[in-house]
N, C-alpha and C positions, 0 to 999 in steps of 0.2 A: 411378762406382766402386762395385763390389759390396761390401756390408758383410760383414765376417767375423763372423758371428753367434757362432761358437764362441769367438773371441777376446774378444768383447764380454762373454760370460758367463764368461770365464776358464777355458774348457774346451778339450780336444783334440777333433778330429773323431771320435774313437772313443768319446766320452762316451755313457753310457747315458741312458735316459729318466729314471731315478731321479736321476742326477747332474745332469741339466739342470734338473729341478724343484727340486732342493736349491740349486743355484747361483742360480736365479732368485729363490727366496724370500729368500735372503741379500742379494742385490744390490738387490732391490726395496725391502727395508726400509732399506738403507743410503742409497739415492739417491732415495727418495720426496720429491717437491717439498714436501710438507707438513712434512717433518722437516728440510728444508734451505731455509728461506725466504730466506736471505741469498745462496744460491748460484744465480746466474742460469743456470748451465749444467746444473743438476740436472734440469729438465724434459726437456732433450734426451737426457741419459743415461738417464733413466727410460723415455722412449719407446723408445729403442734397445734397452734390456733387454727391454721388453715385446714388441717386434717380433721380437727374436731368439728369445724363448721360444715365441711363437706359431708362428713358422716351423719351429722344430726339433721341436716336439711334435705338429704336425699332419702326418700321413703324406704327403699330397699336396703340401703346401707344402714339406716337407722334401725330398722327391724332386726337385721342380722347382728348389729352391735348390741342392741338391748338383750338379745338372747344370750350372747356371750357374757354380757355384764351380769345378767341374772345368774348364769351358771357359775361365774367366778365368785359371786357373793354367796351362792349356795355352798360352795366349797371353802368358804371363809378365806378366799385369796384376796390379798390387798390390791387395790387399784392404784395405778401410777398417776399421781396428781401433777407431776412435772413432765416436761417433754422428754421423750426417750432419745438420748444422745448416743453417739457411737461408743463413748467411754462406758456408759451404763450397759450397753449391749455386750461389750467386752467383759465386763464384770459378770454378767449373767452367763456368758459362755464359759468362763472359768469355773463358776459354780456348777454348771451342767457337766463339764468335763470331770470334776471331782465326783459328781453323782454317778456318772457312767462307770468311772473307774472302780467305784465301790460295789458295783453289781456283780453277782455271780454269773459268769458267762454261760453256765450250764442251766441256770434257772431263771434268767432274766426274761422279762416280758418284752420281746423285740417289737411286737406290733404296737405296744403301748409307748415304747421309746420312739418309734418312728412317728407316731401321732403327735407326741410331745414336741419333737423337733420340727415337725411341719407347722404346728401351732406357733412355736417360737418364731420361725421364719415369717409367718403371716403377720405376727405382731410387729416384727422389726421392719417389714417391707416399706412402711411409710417414712422411715428415717432416711434422711439424705446426708451426704457428707461431701467435704471438699477432697476431691481425688488426689490433690497434690499435698495438702497440709496434713491430712489424716491417713495417709497411705499406710503407715506402719500399723496403725490400729486396725484398719480394714484387713490387712494381710494376716494379722494375728487372729482375727475373727474367722477368716477363711480356714486357717490351719486348725483352729479349735473345733469348728463345726465338722470338718472332715474327720477329725479324730473321733468325735462323738458318733459318727456314722459307721465307723469300721465294724462294730458288732452286728450291723444290720445286713439283710439280704441285698443282693445286687439290685433287684427291682426297686426296693425302697430307697436305696442309695441313689439310683438314677433319678427318681422323682424328686428327692431332696436336692440333688445337685442342680437339677433344672430350675427349681425354685430359687436356689441360691444364685445361680447364674443370672437369672432375670433381675434380681435385686442388685447385684453388682454391676450389671450392664446399665441399669438406670443411673448409676452413680459413676459411670465411665471407669470402672475398676475391674472389668471382667478379666483383664490380664493378670490379676492377682490370684485367680482361682487355680487350685490344683486339679488337674484332669487325669494324670496318669494313674492315680489310685483307683479310679473306676475300672480301667482296663485290667489292672492287677486283681481287683475284686472279681471281675468276670472270669478271668483265667483260673483263679483259685477255686471258685465254685464249680467250674467245669471239671477241674481235676478231681475235686471231691466226689463228683458224680461218677467219674470214670474209675476211681480208685478201687471200689469193690469188684468191678468187672476185671480190672487188671490183676487183682489178687486171685480171682477165680481162674483166669487164664494161666497165671503162673503156677497155681496149684495143679491144674490139669497137666501142664507141661512137665512138672516134676513127677507127677504120678506116671505119666507116659514114659519118662526116662527110667524110672524105677522098674516099671513093668518090662520095658525093653531089656534092661540089664538082667532082670531075673530070667528072661527067656533065652538069653545068650550068656550063660555063665562061662567064665574063663576056665 
């Protein structure tokens, strides 16, 4: 789900740069983790405020965000008005896993699924977590994303794993990522390509044996 950066800063989409900077200063002071040590959700809100400010004050990032925002509204997709936490990402992963499980493996749009996963990882990439306190949630997310990737081709899986690895590395959690599944995926696709050739060779061998037997009857 795309974050509503304007709502997070308490502004309208028509807000000026001066209004954005003013709102950021006010909210950053109010939600700074050092000033709210007892509030466990303060770091997430503070990070969301920072991301919103950086996105809306940098021309290229703002233009790209506005395009995504328009497209989300065009598709009637709701915008996230609250900071995206690791718990919410886990919930989205569980929903995505159920969706992938419901797809017909013979008729699914694999390219569409790969693009959806790529967009999800892009939306999640600004979320940070405590590598020690939230290790179990991060590990579950890693497992679920890998599970959702399994119907995809090896090239798509490689690109998604690279994106996932970068996100986990930023949060000092790269050790939680599963890597052996990519090699298994590569080997499986290699065998699928070789299987028809193996069947042809086996058929030719059997034909040769039959022909040789017919030439030399007992």
